[in-house]
Jmol script that loads the backbone (N, CA, C; Angstrom):
load data "model"
ATOM      1  N   UNK A   1       0.841  -1.185   0.000  1.00  0.00           N
ATOM      2  CA  UNK A   1       0.000   0.000   0.000  1.00  0.00           C
ATOM      3  C   UNK A   1       0.889   1.252   0.000  1.00  0.00           C
ATOM      4  N   UNK A   2       0.486   2.268  -0.697  1.00  0.00           N
ATOM      5  CA  UNK A   2       1.257   3.500  -0.820  1.00  0.00           C
ATOM      6  C   UNK A   2       0.986   4.406   0.376  1.00  0.00           C
ATOM      7  N   UNK A   3       2.063   4.954   0.943  1.00  0.00           N
ATOM      8  CA  UNK A   3       1.941   5.887   2.069  1.00  0.00           C
ATOM      9  C   UNK A   3       1.684   7.285   1.507  1.00  0.00           C
ATOM     10  N   UNK A   4       0.410   7.676   1.420  1.00  0.00           N
ATOM     11  CA  UNK A   4       0.041   8.959   0.823  1.00  0.00           C
ATOM     12  C   UNK A   4       0.535  10.148   1.634  1.00  0.00           C
ATOM     13  N   UNK A   5       0.679  10.004   2.932  1.00  0.00           N
ATOM     14  CA  UNK A   5       1.152  11.105   3.764  1.00  0.00           C
ATOM     15  C   UNK A   5       2.550  11.551   3.331  1.00  0.00           C
ATOM     16  N   UNK A   6       3.379  10.601   2.967  1.00  0.00           N
ATOM     17  CA  UNK A   6       4.724  10.918   2.507  1.00  0.00           C
ATOM     18  C   UNK A   6       4.690  11.771   1.253  1.00  0.00           C
ATOM     19  N   UNK A   7       3.776  11.485   0.354  1.00  0.00           N
ATOM     20  CA  UNK A   7       3.674  12.230  -0.891  1.00  0.00           C
ATOM     21  C   UNK A   7       3.048  13.601  -0.684  1.00  0.00           C
ATOM     22  N   UNK A   8       2.145  13.717   0.257  1.00  0.00           N
ATOM     23  CA  UNK A   8       1.508  15.009   0.531  1.00  0.00           C
ATOM     24  C   UNK A   8       2.509  16.010   1.095  1.00  0.00           C
ATOM     25  N   UNK A   9       3.500  15.525   1.824  1.00  0.00           N
ATOM     26  CA  UNK A   9       4.499  16.404   2.429  1.00  0.00           C
ATOM     27  C   UNK A   9       5.625  16.770   1.470  1.00  0.00           C
ATOM     28  N   UNK A  10       5.738  16.057   0.376  1.00  0.00           N
ATOM     29  CA  UNK A  10       6.818  16.295  -0.582  1.00  0.00           C
ATOM     30  C   UNK A  10       6.486  17.493  -1.466  1.00  0.00           C
ATOM     31  N   UNK A  11       7.506  18.264  -1.773  1.00  0.00           N
ATOM     32  CA  UNK A  11       7.362  19.411  -2.670  1.00  0.00           C
ATOM     33  C   UNK A  11       8.255  19.169  -3.877  1.00  0.00           C
ATOM     34  N   UNK A  12       7.679  19.277  -5.052  1.00  0.00           N
ATOM     35  CA  UNK A  12       8.406  19.015  -6.281  1.00  0.00           C
ATOM     36  C   UNK A  12       8.580  20.301  -7.076  1.00  0.00           C
ATOM     37  N   UNK A  13       9.724  20.407  -7.750  1.00  0.00           N
ATOM     38  CA  UNK A  13      10.035  21.574  -8.564  1.00  0.00           C
ATOM     39  C   UNK A  13      10.105  21.169 -10.028  1.00  0.00           C
ATOM     40  N   UNK A  14       9.766  22.098 -10.900  1.00  0.00           N
ATOM     41  CA  UNK A  14       9.934  21.857 -12.333  1.00  0.00           C
ATOM     42  C   UNK A  14      11.407  22.006 -12.679  1.00  0.00           C
ATOM     43  N   UNK A  15      11.768  21.542 -13.859  1.00  0.00           N
ATOM     44  CA  UNK A  15      13.154  21.686 -14.320  1.00  0.00           C
ATOM     45  C   UNK A  15      13.529  23.164 -14.393  1.00  0.00           C
ATOM     46  N   UNK A  16      12.620  23.998 -14.838  1.00  0.00           N
ATOM     47  CA  UNK A  16      12.886  25.440 -14.928  1.00  0.00           C
ATOM     48  C   UNK A  16      13.134  26.037 -13.543  1.00  0.00           C
ATOM     49  N   UNK A  17      12.362  25.611 -12.549  1.00  0.00           N
ATOM     50  CA  UNK A  17      12.559  26.117 -11.189  1.00  0.00           C
ATOM     51  C   UNK A  17      13.894  25.671 -10.613  1.00  0.00           C
ATOM     52  N   UNK A  18      14.278  24.425 -10.898  1.00  0.00           N
ATOM     53  CA  UNK A  18      15.573  23.918 -10.431  1.00  0.00           C
ATOM     54  C   UNK A  18      16.701  24.706 -11.099  1.00  0.00           C
ATOM     55  N   UNK A  19      16.588  24.915 -12.389  1.00  0.00           N
ATOM     56  CA  UNK A  19      17.612  25.666 -13.129  1.00  0.00           C
ATOM     57  C   UNK A  19      17.762  27.071 -12.568  1.00  0.00           C
ATOM     58  N   UNK A  20      16.668  27.705 -12.253  1.00  0.00           N
ATOM     59  CA  UNK A  20      16.716  29.058 -11.704  1.00  0.00           C
ATOM     60  C   UNK A  20      17.360  29.049 -10.318  1.00  0.00           C
ATOM     61  N   UNK A  21      17.001  28.093  -9.483  1.00  0.00           N
ATOM     62  CA  UNK A  21      17.557  28.012  -8.133  1.00  0.00           C
ATOM     63  C   UNK A  21      19.060  27.740  -8.154  1.00  0.00           C
ATOM     64  N   UNK A  22      19.495  26.918  -9.118  1.00  0.00           N
ATOM     65  CA  UNK A  22      20.906  26.539  -9.199  1.00  0.00           C
ATOM     66  C   UNK A  22      21.704  27.480 -10.097  1.00  0.00           C
ATOM     67  N   UNK A  23      20.996  28.382 -10.782  1.00  0.00           N
ATOM     68  CA  UNK A  23      21.621  29.330 -11.710  1.00  0.00           C
ATOM     69  C   UNK A  23      22.381  28.618 -12.821  1.00  0.00           C
ATOM     70  N   UNK A  24      21.707  27.630 -13.395  1.00  0.00           N
ATOM     71  CA  UNK A  24      22.234  26.900 -14.542  1.00  0.00           C
ATOM     72  C   UNK A  24      21.129  26.825 -15.587  1.00  0.00           C
ATOM     73  N   UNK A  25      21.456  26.280 -16.750  1.00  0.00           N
ATOM     74  CA  UNK A  25      20.443  26.153 -17.791  1.00  0.00           C
ATOM     75  C   UNK A  25      19.552  24.938 -17.536  1.00  0.00           C
ATOM     76  N   UNK A  26      18.408  24.937 -18.190  1.00  0.00           N
ATOM     77  CA  UNK A  26      17.512  23.784 -18.085  1.00  0.00           C
ATOM     78  C   UNK A  26      18.190  22.536 -18.641  1.00  0.00           C
ATOM     79  N   UNK A  27      18.989  22.700 -19.684  1.00  0.00           N
ATOM     80  CA  UNK A  27      19.692  21.556 -20.270  1.00  0.00           C
ATOM     81  C   UNK A  27      20.655  20.937 -19.257  1.00  0.00           C
ATOM     82  N   UNK A  28      21.289  21.753 -18.451  1.00  0.00           N
ATOM     83  CA  UNK A  28      22.183  21.238 -17.405  1.00  0.00           C
ATOM     84  C   UNK A  28      21.403  20.399 -16.410  1.00  0.00           C
ATOM     85  N   UNK A  29      20.222  20.846 -16.039  1.00  0.00           N
ATOM     86  CA  UNK A  29      19.384  20.084 -15.106  1.00  0.00           C
ATOM     87  C   UNK A  29      18.979  18.760 -15.744  1.00  0.00           C
ATOM     88  N   UNK A  30      18.568  18.787 -17.012  1.00  0.00           N
ATOM     89  CA  UNK A  30      18.217  17.538 -17.700  1.00  0.00           C
ATOM     90  C   UNK A  30      19.398  16.576 -17.724  1.00  0.00           C
ATOM     91  N   UNK A  31      20.595  17.090 -17.976  1.00  0.00           N
ATOM     92  CA  UNK A  31      21.788  16.234 -17.984  1.00  0.00           C
ATOM     93  C   UNK A  31      22.016  15.611 -16.612  1.00  0.00           C
ATOM     94  N   UNK A  32      21.842  16.406 -15.559  1.00  0.00           N
ATOM     95  CA  UNK A  32      22.029  15.910 -14.194  1.00  0.00           C
ATOM     96  C   UNK A  32      21.015  14.816 -13.872  1.00  0.00           C
ATOM     97  N   UNK A  33      19.786  15.004 -14.313  1.00  0.00           N
ATOM     98  CA  UNK A  33      18.736  14.008 -14.079  1.00  0.00           C
ATOM     99  C   UNK A  33      19.071  12.717 -14.827  1.00  0.00           C
ATOM    100  N   UNK A  34      19.427  12.837 -16.094  1.00  0.00           N
ATOM    101  CA  UNK A  34      19.718  11.649 -16.904  1.00  0.00           C
ATOM    102  C   UNK A  34      20.982  10.929 -16.431  1.00  0.00           C
ATOM    103  N   UNK A  35      21.930  11.671 -15.864  1.00  0.00           N
ATOM    104  CA  UNK A  35      23.167  11.065 -15.350  1.00  0.00           C
ATOM    105  C   UNK A  35      22.962  10.421 -13.979  1.00  0.00           C
ATOM    106  N   UNK A  36      21.809  10.713 -13.354  1.00  0.00           N
ATOM    107  CA  UNK A  36      21.550  10.157 -12.031  1.00  0.00           C
ATOM    108  C   UNK A  36      22.111  10.998 -10.897  1.00  0.00           C
ATOM    109  N   UNK A  37      22.626  12.189 -11.222  1.00  0.00           N
ATOM    110  CA  UNK A  37      23.166  13.078 -10.191  1.00  0.00           C
ATOM    111  C   UNK A  37      22.059  13.771  -9.399  1.00  0.00           C
ATOM    112  N   UNK A  38      20.890  13.864  -9.985  1.00  0.00           N
ATOM    113  CA  UNK A  38      19.756  14.531  -9.361  1.00  0.00           C
ATOM    114  C   UNK A  38      18.525  13.654  -9.575  1.00  0.00           C
ATOM    115  N   UNK A  39      17.907  13.165  -8.498  1.00  0.00           N
ATOM    116  CA  UNK A  39      16.731  12.305  -8.668  1.00  0.00           C
ATOM    117  C   UNK A  39      15.538  13.109  -9.186  1.00  0.00           C
ATOM    118  N   UNK A  40      14.705  12.456  -9.963  1.00  0.00           N
ATOM    119  CA  UNK A  40      13.523  13.112 -10.508  1.00  0.00           C
ATOM    120  C   UNK A  40      12.437  12.079 -10.754  1.00  0.00           C
ATOM    121  N   UNK A  41      11.210  12.569 -10.804  1.00  0.00           N
ATOM    122  CA  UNK A  41      10.049  11.744 -11.102  1.00  0.00           C
ATOM    123  C   UNK A  41       9.510  12.224 -12.438  1.00  0.00           C
ATOM    124  N   UNK A  42       9.168  11.293 -13.280  1.00  0.00           N
ATOM    125  CA  UNK A  42       8.648  11.661 -14.595  1.00  0.00           C
ATOM    126  C   UNK A  42       7.124  11.676 -14.570  1.00  0.00           C
ATOM    127  N   UNK A  43       6.547  12.782 -15.028  1.00  0.00           N
ATOM    128  CA  UNK A  43       5.103  12.927 -15.177  1.00  0.00           C
ATOM    129  C   UNK A  43       4.835  13.165 -16.655  1.00  0.00           C
ATOM    130  N   UNK A  44       4.410  12.128 -17.342  1.00  0.00           N
ATOM    131  CA  UNK A  44       4.214  12.259 -18.786  1.00  0.00           C
ATOM    132  C   UNK A  44       5.545  12.518 -19.458  1.00  0.00           C
ATOM    133  N   UNK A  45       5.670  13.660 -20.104  1.00  0.00           N
ATOM    134  CA  UNK A  45       6.922  14.005 -20.789  1.00  0.00           C
ATOM    135  C   UNK A  45       7.782  14.956 -19.978  1.00  0.00           C
ATOM    136  N   UNK A  46       7.339  15.355 -18.807  1.00  0.00           N
ATOM    137  CA  UNK A  46       8.110  16.300 -18.003  1.00  0.00           C
ATOM    138  C   UNK A  46       8.636  15.639 -16.730  1.00  0.00           C
ATOM    139  N   UNK A  47       9.612  16.284 -16.131  1.00  0.00           N
ATOM    140  CA  UNK A  47      10.210  15.804 -14.899  1.00  0.00           C
ATOM    141  C   UNK A  47       9.884  16.747 -13.763  1.00  0.00           C
ATOM    142  N   UNK A  48       9.815  16.187 -12.549  1.00  0.00           N
ATOM    143  CA  UNK A  48       9.698  16.970 -11.333  1.00  0.00           C
ATOM    144  C   UNK A  48      10.792  16.487 -10.399  1.00  0.00           C
ATOM    145  N   UNK A  49      11.460  17.431  -9.769  1.00  0.00           N
ATOM    146  CA  UNK A  49      12.584  17.122  -8.889  1.00  0.00           C
ATOM    147  C   UNK A  49      12.175  17.448  -7.456  1.00  0.00           C
ATOM    148  N   UNK A  50      12.384  16.516  -6.533  1.00  0.00           N
ATOM    149  CA  UNK A  50      12.053  16.810  -5.137  1.00  0.00           C
ATOM    150  C   UNK A  50      12.888  17.991  -4.631  1.00  0.00           C
ATOM    151  N   UNK A  51      12.222  18.929  -3.995  1.00  0.00           N
ATOM    152  CA  UNK A  51      12.893  20.119  -3.478  1.00  0.00           C
ATOM    153  C   UNK A  51      14.038  19.735  -2.530  1.00  0.00           C
ATOM    154  N   UNK A  52      13.795  18.729  -1.709  1.00  0.00           N
ATOM    155  CA  UNK A  52      14.822  18.277  -0.761  1.00  0.00           C
ATOM    156  C   UNK A  52      16.076  17.775  -1.488  1.00  0.00           C
ATOM    157  N   UNK A  53      15.903  17.127  -2.637  1.00  0.00           N
ATOM    158  CA  UNK A  53      17.039  16.629  -3.407  1.00  0.00           C
ATOM    159  C   UNK A  53      17.899  17.779  -3.926  1.00  0.00           C
ATOM    160  N   UNK A  54      17.273  18.869  -4.334  1.00  0.00           N
ATOM    161  CA  UNK A  54      18.016  20.041  -4.801  1.00  0.00           C
ATOM    162  C   UNK A  54      18.807  20.637  -3.643  1.00  0.00           C
ATOM    163  N   UNK A  55      18.165  20.771  -2.491  1.00  0.00           N
ATOM    164  CA  UNK A  55      18.848  21.315  -1.314  1.00  0.00           C
ATOM    165  C   UNK A  55      20.047  20.449  -0.936  1.00  0.00           C
ATOM    166  N   UNK A  56      19.856  19.128  -0.914  1.00  0.00           N
ATOM    167  CA  UNK A  56      20.946  18.217  -0.550  1.00  0.00           C
ATOM    168  C   UNK A  56      22.080  18.278  -1.568  1.00  0.00           C
ATOM    169  N   UNK A  57      21.755  18.389  -2.832  1.00  0.00           N
ATOM    170  CA  UNK A  57      22.780  18.479  -3.871  1.00  0.00           C
ATOM    171  C   UNK A  57      23.608  19.749  -3.702  1.00  0.00           C
ATOM    172  N   UNK A  58      22.929  20.868  -3.471  1.00  0.00           N
ATOM    173  CA  UNK A  58      23.635  22.139  -3.322  1.00  0.00           C
ATOM    174  C   UNK A  58      24.528  22.145  -2.088  1.00  0.00           C
ATOM    175  N   UNK A  59      24.066  21.563  -0.995  1.00  0.00           N
ATOM    176  CA  UNK A  59      24.883  21.486   0.221  1.00  0.00           C
ATOM    177  C   UNK A  59      26.113  20.621  -0.035  1.00  0.00           C
ATOM    178  N   UNK A  60      25.923  19.475  -0.687  1.00  0.00           N
ATOM    179  CA  UNK A  60      27.043  18.582  -0.982  1.00  0.00           C
ATOM    180  C   UNK A  60      28.064  19.258  -1.888  1.00  0.00           C
ATOM    181  N   UNK A  61      27.591  19.979  -2.901  1.00  0.00           N
ATOM    182  CA  UNK A  61      28.496  20.677  -3.809  1.00  0.00           C
ATOM    183  C   UNK A  61      29.224  21.812  -3.107  1.00  0.00           C
ATOM    184  N   UNK A  62      28.546  22.470  -2.191  1.00  0.00           N
ATOM    185  CA  UNK A  62      29.168  23.565  -1.441  1.00  0.00           C
ATOM    186  C   UNK A  62      30.315  23.025  -0.596  1.00  0.00           C
ATOM    187  N   UNK A  63      30.103  21.879   0.033  1.00  0.00           N
ATOM    188  CA  UNK A  63      31.157  21.274   0.849  1.00  0.00           C
ATOM    189  C   UNK A  63      32.304  20.778  -0.023  1.00  0.00           C
ATOM    190  N   UNK A  64      31.993  20.258  -1.193  1.00  0.00           N
ATOM    191  CA  UNK A  64      33.025  19.758  -2.091  1.00  0.00           C
ATOM    192  C   UNK A  64      33.882  20.898  -2.645  1.00  0.00           C
ATOM    193  N   UNK A  65      33.296  22.085  -2.789  1.00  0.00           N
ATOM    194  CA  UNK A  65      34.004  23.216  -3.353  1.00  0.00           C
ATOM    195  C   UNK A  65      34.673  24.086  -2.300  1.00  0.00           C
ATOM    196  N   UNK A  66      34.503  23.727  -1.014  1.00  0.00           N
ATOM    197  CA  UNK A  66      35.081  24.542   0.053  1.00  0.00           C
ATOM    198  C   UNK A  66      36.593  24.528  -0.041  1.00  0.00           C
ATOM    199  N   UNK A  67      37.236  25.690   0.135  1.00  0.00           N
ATOM    200  CA  UNK A  67      38.696  25.755   0.058  1.00  0.00           C
ATOM    201  C   UNK A  67      39.342  25.008   1.230  1.00  0.00           C
ATOM    202  N   UNK A  68      40.501  24.455   0.956  1.00  0.00           N
ATOM    203  CA  UNK A  68      41.248  23.739   1.982  1.00  0.00           C
ATOM    204  C   UNK A  68      42.203  24.729   2.643  1.00  0.00           C
ATOM    205  N   UNK A  69      42.109  24.849   3.957  1.00  0.00           N
ATOM    206  CA  UNK A  69      42.985  25.745   4.700  1.00  0.00           C
ATOM    207  C   UNK A  69      44.142  24.934   5.263  1.00  0.00           C
ATOM    208  N   UNK A  70      45.340  25.355   4.917  1.00  0.00           N
ATOM    209  CA  UNK A  70      46.531  24.644   5.409  1.00  0.00           C
ATOM    210  C   UNK A  70      47.239  25.507   6.429  1.00  0.00           C
ATOM    211  N   UNK A  71      47.672  24.858   7.463  1.00  0.00           N
ATOM    212  CA  UNK A  71      48.414  25.557   8.510  1.00  0.00           C
ATOM    213  C   UNK A  71      49.893  25.375   8.205  1.00  0.00           C
ATOM    214  N   UNK A  72      50.578  26.511   8.085  1.00  0.00           N
ATOM    215  CA  UNK A  72      52.012  26.435   7.779  1.00  0.00           C
ATOM    216  C   UNK A  72      52.784  26.224   9.068  1.00  0.00           C
ATOM    217  N   UNK A  73      53.698  25.278   9.023  1.00  0.00           N
ATOM    218  CA  UNK A  73      54.535  24.997  10.193  1.00  0.00           C
ATOM    219  C   UNK A  73      55.688  25.977  10.279  1.00  0.00           C
ATOM    220  N   UNK A  74      56.307  26.062  11.453  1.00  0.00           N
ATOM    221  CA  UNK A  74      57.418  26.997  11.611  1.00  0.00           C
ATOM    222  C   UNK A  74      58.733  26.408  11.262  1.00  0.00           C
TER     223      UNK A  74
END
end "model"
wireframe off; spacefill off
backbone 0.3
color backbone group
């Protein structure tokens, strides 16, 4: 049986909304979805991306891009 409460609490974004939030093109979002880097649900011919997945992706990328601080020894 499907847990409908889980789906009611989920918020989905269009590819255009994801592209705007990430400041990339829609084609970049489509590539990320097809590569499996960003999960998405297909509705007919369009995709919807869980808002939480976008947030998690951006946080992970932010940590990956963080500069490394080195302490110089004397």
